[in-house]
C-alpha positions in Angstrom: 115.1 131.7 118.4 114.9 128.5 115.9 111.0 127.9 116.9 110.1 131.5 116.4 112.1 131.8 113.3 110.0 128.5 111.5 106.9 129.9 113.1 107.2 133.2 111.5 108.7 131.9 107.6 106.7 128.5 107.6 102.7 127.8 107.4 102.0 124.9 109.9 101.8 122.7 107.3 104.9 123.3 105.6 106.9 123.1 109.0 104.8 119.8 109.9 106.2 118.6 106.7 110.1 120.0 107.6 110.0 118.5 110.7 108.3 114.8 110.0 111.5 114.6 107.0 113.9 115.9 109.5 112.8 113.3 112.1 112.7 110.7 109.3 116.5 111.1 108.5 117.2 111.2 112.1 115.4 107.9 112.9 116.8 106.1 109.6 120.3 106.9 111.4 119.5 106.0 114.7 117.1 102.9 114.3 116.8 99.5 113.0 113.4 99.8 112.7 112.6 103.2 111.9 108.9 104.2 111.6 107.3 105.7 108.4 106.5 109.3 110.1 103.1 108.9 107.9 102.2 105.5 108.4 99.6 104.7 110.3 98.3 102.2 112.6 95.3 100.5 113.0 94.0 100.2 116.8 90.5 99.0 118.6 89.5 102.6 119.7 88.0 101.2 123.3 91.8 100.1 123.8 92.8 103.2 124.7 92.3 104.3 128.3 93.8 107.5 128.9 94.1 111.2 127.1 97.9 112.5 127.7 97.7 116.1 128.3 99.7 118.2 125.8 100.2 120.9 127.9 102.1 119.0 130.7 103.7 116.3 128.3 107.4 117.4 126.8 105.9 115.9 123.4 105.5 119.3 120.9 102.8 119.4 118.5 103.7 118.2 115.1 104.1 121.5 113.4 106.7 122.2 116.1 108.3 118.7 115.4 106.7 116.8 113.1 105.3 113.3 113.3 107.6 110.0 114.6 109.3 112.0 117.6 111.0 109.7 119.9 111.7 110.9 123.4 113.1 109.2 126.3 112.3 110.0 130.2 109.0 109.7 132.4 106.8 111.5 130.1 103.9 109.5 130.7 104.0 109.3 134.3 104.9 112.8 134.5 102.0 114.1 132.0 98.4 114.7 133.6 96.2 111.8 131.9 92.7 112.1 131.8 90.7 108.8 132.1 88.7 109.0 128.8 85.4 106.5 130.5 85.2 109.5 133.4 85.7 112.2 130.7 83.0 114.6 130.9 83.4 114.9 126.8 82.5 110.8 126.9 79.8 111.0 129.5 78.2 113.7 127.4 78.1 111.9 124.2 77.0 108.8 125.6 73.9 110.5 127.3 73.2 111.9 123.8 74.4 109.2 121.6 73.4 106.0 123.3 70.6 107.4 125.6 68.8 109.7 123.4 68.8 112.6 126.1 69.0 116.2 125.1 71.9 118.3 125.1 70.8 120.5 127.2 71.3 117.6 130.4 75.2 117.4 129.5 78.1 118.6 131.1 79.4 119.1 127.5 76.6 121.9 126.8 76.9 123.6 130.3 80.8 124.0 129.7 80.3 125.6 126.1 77.8 127.7 127.6 80.1 129.6 129.6 81.4 131.0 126.7 79.1 130.8 124.0 75.9 131.7 123.4 73.1 128.8 123.4 72.6 129.5 119.2 76.4 128.8 118.6 76.7 125.9 121.0 73.3 124.0 119.7 75.0 124.8 116.2 78.7 123.1 117.1 76.6 119.7 118.7 74.9 119.9 115.4 77.9 119.0 113.7 79.0 116.6 116.3 76.0 114.6 115.7 76.4 114.7 112.1 79.8 113.2 112.8 78.4 110.7 114.7 75.5 109.7 112.6 78.0 109.7 109.6 80.4 107.1 111.9 77.2 105.0 112.5 75.9 104.8 109.3 79.2 104.6 107.1 81.7 103.3 109.3 84.7 105.4 109.9 85.7 107.0 106.9 89.9 107.7 107.5 91.0 111.0 106.7 93.1 111.0 103.3 96.2 112.9 104.7 96.0 114.9 101.4 97.6 118.1 103.5 96.3 121.2 101.3 95.9 123.9 103.7 96.9 125.0 107.5 94.2 123.4 109.3 96.5 120.2 109.0 95.0 118.3 112.2 91.5 118.0 110.0 93.2 116.0 107.3 94.4 113.5 109.6 93.4 110.7 111.6 93.5 111.1 115.7 96.9 111.5 117.3 98.6 109.2 119.6 101.4 108.8 121.3 103.6 105.5 123.0 105.3 105.2 126.2 107.9 102.7 126.8 105.9 100.1 127.6 103.5 100.4 123.9 100.9 101.5 126.0 99.0 103.7 123.7 97.4 107.1 124.9 95.2 109.6 123.3 96.8 112.9 122.2 94.5 114.8 119.7 91.4 114.0 118.0 89.2 113.2 121.1 85.9 113.5 119.3 86.5 110.9 116.7 87.8 108.7 119.0 85.2 108.8 121.4 82.7 108.3 118.9 84.5 105.0 117.5 84.8 103.7 121.0 81.2 104.3 121.9 80.4 102.5 118.7 83.2 99.6 119.2 85.1 100.5 116.1 89.1 99.6 114.8 90.4 102.9 113.6 93.5 104.1 112.1 95.8 106.7 113.8 98.7 108.7 113.4 102.0 108.2 115.9 103.3 111.6 117.2 105.5 110.2 119.1 107.0 107.2 121.0 109.2 106.3 123.7 112.6 105.3 123.0 112.3 102.4 125.2 109.2 101.7 122.8 111.4 102.2 119.8 114.1 99.8 121.3 111.7 97.1 121.7 110.6 97.5 118.0 114.4 97.6 117.1 115.1 94.3 118.7 112.1 92.4 117.3 113.2 93.3 114.0 116.8 92.2 114.7 115.9 89.3 116.9 113.1 88.1 116.2 110.2 87.7 119.1 111.7 85.9 121.9 110.6 84.2 124.8 111.4 87.4 126.7 108.2 89.3 125.4 104.4 88.6 126.5 102.5 87.2 124.1 99.9 89.8 123.4 102.9 92.1 122.2 102.8 90.0 119.2 99.5 91.7 118.5 100.2 94.9 119.2 99.5 97.6 116.3 103.0 99.4 116.3 104.4 96.0 115.7 102.9 94.7 112.8 104.9 96.3 110.4 107.8 94.7 111.9 106.3 91.4 111.8 105.4 92.2 108.1 109.3 92.9 107.3 110.5 89.9 109.2 108.2 87.5 107.8 
């Protein structure tokens, strides 16, 4: 009932803002190092190995539960994962952008052709080429996050989630992240959800500092840089 009420009453944009505001208040009350819902983290795109399925994970889309969600359980283990290196979208982009092959020989083209006519498919793929060449020539241009209409996802950088061990999974924004992987770029991303255990790690480091109990590489984790900056 709550979900239907908000969906009827509010646009997706306003729902994102209200739920994110709610998450921020709750996080401020529950955690020592609460994350800013709109603060982006910068990751090396190639470090993201998997896309977690939105359909099989308990994480809700931002217009249903906002940014900076925290959830416990085994959602990363129990959700369907797609290895990006073997994903047909990345393989198709590699064929076209890296090896110069025609779209017609890619799996992406043939999958799209199942639901759209050839003219429409080529029109969509032409836009993907524009995106690739724009990033290639100008670097990755971060979205401004000035949400002005209901297509809020277009105004944000790719969405990620972080599991209990700090592993970062792609959650939305596959095209931009995969192109960034092919070009070996570091890009900003928006965190939709953190595992509660990972949030406890953030809190512990914020309160007690970086102890010997943590792996040295964790010091460079993208989602801990705000903690280290605050404790310097």
